[in-house]
Short mmCIF file of the C-alpha atoms (twelve columns), coordinates in Angstrom:
data_MODEL
# 
_entry.id   MODEL 
# 
loop_
_atom_site.group_PDB 
_atom_site.id 
_atom_site.type_symbol 
_atom_site.label_atom_id 
_atom_site.label_alt_id 
_atom_site.label_comp_id 
_atom_site.label_asym_id 
_atom_site.label_seq_id 
_atom_site.Cartn_x 
_atom_site.Cartn_y 
_atom_site.Cartn_z 
_atom_site.pdbx_PDB_model_num 
ATOM 1   C CA . MET A 1   88.910 31.784 -100.899 1 
ATOM 2   C CA . CYS A 2   85.837 34.027 -100.831 1 
ATOM 3   C CA . TRP A 3   87.090 37.011 -102.817 1 
ATOM 4   C CA . SER A 4   84.836 36.646 -105.873 1 
ATOM 5   C CA . ALA A 5   82.246 34.434 -107.521 1 
ATOM 6   C CA . THR A 6   84.941 32.762 -109.611 1 
ATOM 7   C CA . ALA A 7   87.200 32.112 -106.608 1 
ATOM 8   C CA . ASP A 8   84.310 30.655 -104.623 1 
ATOM 9   C CA . LEU A 9   83.260 28.468 -107.525 1 
ATOM 10  C CA . TRP A 10  86.715 26.988 -108.119 1 
ATOM 11  C CA . ALA A 11  87.387 26.582 -104.401 1 
ATOM 12  C CA . GLY A 12  84.045 24.842 -104.022 1 
ATOM 13  C CA . LEU A 13  84.706 22.449 -106.875 1 
ATOM 14  C CA . GLY A 14  88.187 21.652 -105.565 1 
ATOM 15  C CA . ILE A 15  87.036 21.070 -101.989 1 
ATOM 16  C CA . GLY A 16  84.077 19.048 -103.282 1 
ATOM 17  C CA . ALA A 17  86.512 16.791 -105.160 1 
ATOM 18  C CA . VAL A 18  88.433 16.285 -101.909 1 
ATOM 19  C CA . GLY A 19  85.130 15.359 -100.273 1 
ATOM 20  C CA . LEU A 20  84.434 12.739 -102.939 1 
ATOM 21  C CA . ALA A 21  87.920 11.289 -102.438 1 
ATOM 22  C CA . SER A 22  87.346 11.206 -98.677  1 
ATOM 23  C CA . ILE A 23  84.016 9.432  -99.038  1 
ATOM 24  C CA . ALA A 24  85.571 6.897  -101.412 1 
ATOM 25  C CA . SER A 25  88.230 6.149  -98.772  1 
ATOM 26  C CA . VAL A 26  85.787 5.444  -95.921  1 
ATOM 27  C CA . ARG A 27  86.164 1.992  -94.357  1 
ATOM 28  C CA . ARG A 28  83.864 2.469  -91.362  1 
ATOM 29  C CA . ALA A 29  80.277 3.779  -91.470  1 
ATOM 30  C CA . GLY A 30  80.816 6.000  -88.431  1 
ATOM 31  C CA . ASP A 31  83.489 7.963  -90.319  1 
ATOM 32  C CA . LEU A 32  81.157 8.889  -93.181  1 
ATOM 33  C CA . PRO A 33  79.705 12.149 -91.739  1 
ATOM 34  C CA . LEU A 34  83.153 13.693 -91.226  1 
ATOM 35  C CA . ALA A 35  84.458 12.278 -94.507  1 
ATOM 36  C CA . ALA A 36  81.530 13.993 -96.265  1 
ATOM 37  C CA . LEU A 37  82.188 17.345 -94.578  1 
ATOM 38  C CA . PRO A 38  84.516 18.645 -97.345  1 
ATOM 39  C CA . LEU A 39  81.804 17.807 -99.890  1 
ATOM 40  C CA . LEU A 40  79.289 19.849 -97.881  1 
ATOM 41  C CA . LEU A 41  81.751 22.722 -97.473  1 
ATOM 42  C CA . GLY A 42  82.593 22.607 -101.176 1 
ATOM 43  C CA . ALA A 43  78.888 22.831 -102.040 1 
ATOM 44  C CA . HIS A 44  78.672 25.727 -99.591  1 
ATOM 45  C CA . GLN A 45  81.347 27.646 -101.519 1 
ATOM 46  C CA . VAL A 46  79.516 26.982 -104.795 1 
ATOM 47  C CA . VAL A 47  76.326 28.349 -103.226 1 
ATOM 48  C CA . GLU A 48  78.266 31.446 -102.178 1 
ATOM 49  C CA . ALA A 49  79.384 31.887 -105.785 1 
ATOM 50  C CA . ALA A 50  75.661 32.115 -106.622 1 
ATOM 51  C CA . VAL A 51  75.258 34.760 -103.896 1 
ATOM 52  C CA . TRP A 52  78.031 36.789 -105.550 1 
ATOM 53  C CA . ARG A 53  76.416 36.411 -108.967 1 
ATOM 54  C CA . SER A 54  73.058 37.616 -107.638 1 
ATOM 55  C CA . GLY A 55  74.678 40.715 -106.139 1 
ATOM 56  C CA . GLY A 56  73.857 39.701 -102.592 1 
ATOM 57  C CA . GLY A 57  70.415 40.486 -101.277 1 
ATOM 58  C CA . ALA A 58  67.908 38.095 -99.748  1 
ATOM 59  C CA . GLY A 59  67.438 35.470 -102.460 1 
ATOM 60  C CA . PRO A 60  67.317 31.676 -102.238 1 
ATOM 61  C CA . ALA A 61  71.123 31.327 -102.549 1 
ATOM 62  C CA . THR A 62  71.618 33.605 -99.534  1 
ATOM 63  C CA . LEU A 63  69.171 31.582 -97.454  1 
ATOM 64  C CA . ALA A 64  70.721 28.277 -98.571  1 
ATOM 65  C CA . TRP A 65  74.177 29.589 -97.643  1 
ATOM 66  C CA . ALA A 66  72.961 30.636 -94.188  1 
ATOM 67  C CA . VAL A 67  71.201 27.312 -93.522  1 
ATOM 68  C CA . ILE A 68  74.399 25.382 -94.249  1 
ATOM 69  C CA . ALA A 69  76.710 27.795 -92.403  1 
ATOM 70  C CA . LEU A 70  74.632 28.237 -89.289  1 
ATOM 71  C CA . PRO A 71  72.281 25.472 -88.070  1 
ATOM 72  C CA . LEU A 72  73.514 22.616 -90.267  1 
ATOM 73  C CA . LEU A 73  77.230 22.868 -89.452  1 
ATOM 74  C CA . ALA A 74  76.471 23.431 -85.751  1 
ATOM 75  C CA . VAL A 75  74.987 19.915 -85.648  1 
ATOM 76  C CA . TRP A 76  76.918 18.150 -88.438  1 
ATOM 77  C CA . VAL A 77  80.398 18.659 -86.999  1 
ATOM 78  C CA . PRO A 78  79.819 17.512 -83.395  1 
ATOM 79  C CA . ALA A 79  77.577 14.652 -84.545  1 
ATOM 80  C CA . GLY A 80  80.274 13.579 -87.008  1 
ATOM 81  C CA . VAL A 81  83.027 13.697 -84.397  1 
ATOM 82  C CA . LEU A 82  80.867 11.668 -81.993  1 
ATOM 83  C CA . ALA A 83  80.041 9.090  -84.689  1 
ATOM 84  C CA . ALA A 84  83.732 8.700  -85.547  1 
ATOM 85  C CA . ALA A 85  84.887 8.311  -81.942  1 
ATOM 86  C CA . ARG A 86  86.135 4.870  -81.089  1 
ATOM 87  C CA . PRO A 87  85.629 3.973  -78.382  1 
ATOM 88  C CA . ALA A 88  82.588 6.163  -77.729  1 
ATOM 89  C CA . ASP A 89  83.478 9.318  -75.818  1 
ATOM 90  C CA . ARG A 90  80.804 10.855 -73.580  1 
ATOM 91  C CA . ARG A 91  82.656 14.185 -73.453  1 
ATOM 92  C CA . LEU A 92  81.587 14.715 -77.050  1 
ATOM 93  C CA . LEU A 93  77.950 14.928 -75.934  1 
ATOM 94  C CA . VAL A 94  78.697 18.438 -74.599  1 
ATOM 95  C CA . PRO A 95  79.517 20.029 -77.991  1 
ATOM 96  C CA . LEU A 96  76.676 18.070 -79.574  1 
ATOM 97  C CA . ALA A 97  74.208 19.446 -77.019  1 
ATOM 98  C CA . ALA A 98  75.587 22.951 -77.591  1 
ATOM 99  C CA . GLY A 99  75.226 22.454 -81.340  1 
ATOM 100 C CA . LEU A 100 71.639 21.230 -81.086  1 
ATOM 101 C CA . ALA A 101 70.616 24.132 -78.847  1 
ATOM 102 C CA . THR A 102 72.385 26.693 -81.026  1 
ATOM 103 C CA . ALA A 103 71.037 25.194 -84.249  1 
ATOM 104 C CA . THR A 104 67.479 25.289 -82.900  1 
ATOM 105 C CA . VAL A 105 67.687 29.033 -82.274  1 
ATOM 106 C CA . LEU A 106 69.465 29.694 -85.580  1 
ATOM 107 C CA . ALA A 107 67.002 27.631 -87.599  1 
ATOM 108 C CA . TYR A 108 64.058 29.409 -85.962  1 
ATOM 109 C CA . ARG A 109 65.527 32.826 -86.760  1 
ATOM 110 C CA . LEU A 110 66.246 31.847 -90.363  1 
ATOM 111 C CA . ALA A 111 62.671 30.589 -90.714  1 
ATOM 112 C CA . THR A 112 61.104 33.733 -89.248  1 
ATOM 113 C CA . ARG A 113 63.491 36.565 -90.155  1 
ATOM 114 C CA . PRO A 114 65.102 37.610 -93.419  1 
ATOM 115 C CA . VAL A 115 68.784 36.963 -94.047  1 
ATOM 116 C CA . THR A 116 70.613 39.243 -96.458  1 
ATOM 117 C CA . ALA A 117 74.060 39.296 -98.019  1 
ATOM 118 C CA . GLU A 118 76.050 42.429 -98.780  1 
ATOM 119 C CA . ILE A 119 79.076 42.641 -101.047 1 
ATOM 120 C CA . ARG A 120 81.744 44.473 -99.075  1 
ATOM 121 C CA . GLY A 121 84.721 44.920 -101.349 1 
ATOM 122 C CA . HIS A 122 86.236 41.476 -101.808 1 
ATOM 123 C CA . THR A 123 84.161 39.799 -99.114  1 
ATOM 124 C CA . LEU A 124 80.518 39.058 -98.392  1 
ATOM 125 C CA . GLY A 125 78.785 40.058 -95.190  1 
ATOM 126 C CA . TYR A 126 75.668 38.227 -94.042  1 
ATOM 127 C CA . VAL A 127 73.073 39.946 -91.892  1 
ATOM 128 C CA . VAL A 128 70.786 37.850 -89.697  1 
ATOM 129 C CA . ASP A 129 68.662 39.255 -86.892  1 
ATOM 130 C CA . LEU A 130 69.974 37.204 -83.972  1 
ATOM 131 C CA . PRO A 131 69.094 37.737 -80.319  1 
ATOM 132 C CA . TYR A 132 71.862 37.023 -77.836  1 
ATOM 133 C CA . ALA A 133 74.475 36.931 -80.587  1 
ATOM 134 C CA . ALA A 134 77.427 36.443 -78.192  1 
ATOM 135 C CA . PRO A 135 76.054 33.296 -76.470  1 
ATOM 136 C CA . LEU A 136 75.045 31.903 -79.863  1 
ATOM 137 C CA . LEU A 137 78.580 32.431 -81.166  1 
ATOM 138 C CA . VAL A 138 80.012 30.680 -78.113  1 
ATOM 139 C CA . GLY A 139 77.624 27.754 -78.586  1 
ATOM 140 C CA . TYR A 140 78.422 27.582 -82.289  1 
ATOM 141 C CA . LEU A 141 82.185 27.555 -81.767  1 
ATOM 142 C CA . LEU A 142 81.888 25.038 -78.902  1 
ATOM 143 C CA . ALA A 143 79.974 22.765 -81.281  1 
ATOM 144 C CA . THR A 144 82.157 23.152 -84.360  1 
ATOM 145 C CA . VAL A 145 85.650 23.816 -83.006  1 
ATOM 146 C CA . GLY A 146 85.186 22.383 -79.509  1 
ATOM 147 C CA . ALA A 147 84.085 18.971 -80.770  1 
ATOM 148 C CA . LEU A 148 87.273 18.673 -82.818  1 
ATOM 149 C CA . LEU A 149 89.492 19.818 -79.937  1 
ATOM 150 C CA . LEU A 150 87.892 17.237 -77.622  1 
ATOM 151 C CA . ALA A 151 88.445 14.368 -80.075  1 
ATOM 152 C CA . ARG A 152 90.969 11.737 -79.019  1 
ATOM 153 C CA . ASP A 153 92.292 11.501 -82.590  1 
ATOM 154 C CA . ARG A 154 95.322 13.765 -83.054  1 
ATOM 155 C CA . ILE A 155 94.472 14.678 -86.666  1 
ATOM 156 C CA . LEU A 156 91.007 15.829 -85.639  1 
ATOM 157 C CA . ARG A 157 92.542 17.861 -82.819  1 
ATOM 158 C CA . LEU A 158 94.896 19.437 -85.380  1 
ATOM 159 C CA . LEU A 159 91.864 20.308 -87.501  1 
ATOM 160 C CA . GLY A 160 90.291 21.861 -84.400  1 
ATOM 161 C CA . LEU A 161 93.411 23.941 -83.754  1 
ATOM 162 C CA . LEU A 162 93.534 25.136 -87.360  1 
ATOM 163 C CA . THR A 163 89.847 26.065 -87.497  1 
ATOM 164 C CA . GLY A 164 90.023 27.679 -84.057  1 
ATOM 165 C CA . ALA A 165 93.029 29.772 -85.057  1 
ATOM 166 C CA . GLY A 166 91.269 30.599 -88.307  1 
ATOM 167 C CA . ALA A 167 88.214 31.795 -86.381  1 
ATOM 168 C CA . VAL A 168 90.371 34.174 -84.357  1 
ATOM 169 C CA . VAL A 169 92.168 35.530 -87.443  1 
ATOM 170 C CA . CYS A 170 88.943 35.965 -89.416  1 
ATOM 171 C CA . ALA A 171 87.246 37.705 -86.486  1 
ATOM 172 C CA . LEU A 172 90.176 40.113 -86.115  1 
ATOM 173 C CA . LEU A 173 90.602 40.886 -89.816  1 
ATOM 174 C CA . TRP A 174 87.026 40.745 -91.101  1 
ATOM 175 C CA . ARG A 175 84.715 41.321 -88.128  1 
ATOM 176 C CA . THR A 176 81.580 42.033 -90.169  1 
ATOM 177 C CA . GLU A 177 82.402 39.315 -92.715  1 
ATOM 178 C CA . PHE A 178 83.510 36.752 -90.124  1 
ATOM 179 C CA . VAL A 179 81.079 33.968 -91.023  1 
ATOM 180 C CA . SER A 180 81.859 34.073 -94.743  1 
ATOM 181 C CA . THR A 181 85.639 34.183 -94.386  1 
ATOM 182 C CA . TRP A 182 85.770 31.559 -91.633  1 
ATOM 183 C CA . CYS A 183 83.597 29.135 -93.595  1 
ATOM 184 C CA . ALA A 184 85.887 29.550 -96.601  1 
ATOM 185 C CA . LEU A 185 88.925 28.873 -94.428  1 
ATOM 186 C CA . ALA A 186 87.224 25.847 -92.870  1 
ATOM 187 C CA . ALA A 187 86.559 24.492 -96.355  1 
ATOM 188 C CA . VAL A 188 90.229 24.774 -97.295  1 
ATOM 189 C CA . VAL A 189 91.426 23.368 -93.963  1 
ATOM 190 C CA . SER A 190 89.079 20.416 -94.382  1 
ATOM 191 C CA . LEU A 191 91.769 18.990 -96.666  1 
ATOM 192 C CA . VAL A 192 93.086 17.628 -93.368  1 
ATOM 193 C CA . LEU A 193 90.044 15.337 -93.290  1 
ATOM 194 C CA . LEU A 194 91.274 13.483 -96.360  1 
ATOM 195 C CA . ALA A 195 94.500 12.657 -94.501  1 
ATOM 196 C CA . TRP A 196 92.431 11.684 -91.461  1 
ATOM 197 C CA . ILE A 197 90.156 9.307  -93.346  1 
ATOM 198 C CA . ARG A 198 93.111 7.654  -95.086  1 
ATOM 199 C CA . SER A 199 94.817 7.170  -91.732  1 
ATOM 200 C CA . ARG A 200 91.750 5.231  -90.569  1 
ATOM 201 C CA . ALA A 201 91.973 2.571  -93.284  1 
# 
């Protein structure tokens, strides 16, 4: 997963390939955002490999990693789940609203404050100056995990359970490296999306 530049690079390329296979299997336009999620997460791991290679710090790779991990995923996931819902499900507007609000704050902080990465043994820790970190974390998890758990599709709910359990494990084992380790786990677990998209054909 995220234990070195090489591991991140190979994981990113592998997950990206799964994303390409998912996109190629799409039969309905509304499924495309979720089908493309493994491709985004694979690219995210490749960006993290660049963070490793640069020795951490506050360079462009660190900022790119944070933009994908924080505001982009907070909107992408709930918007993708809502787009894929058939029939439309108004309950999914709640995680989308949480994602939009959370992403707005996160994007503002990334635009106005530095973000740095620190190599901590075999993990990376990212430092962002965030006010009200606990409510932001709740909003972020409601958007990313909550949207999946609220989906009517059982495979998406399974993905929500796996990513939710992964969030708990990563928070317990790697508190200061939570974001990095959880994103890596989410990338690997997104293999479930390939099965989901093929079940929609």
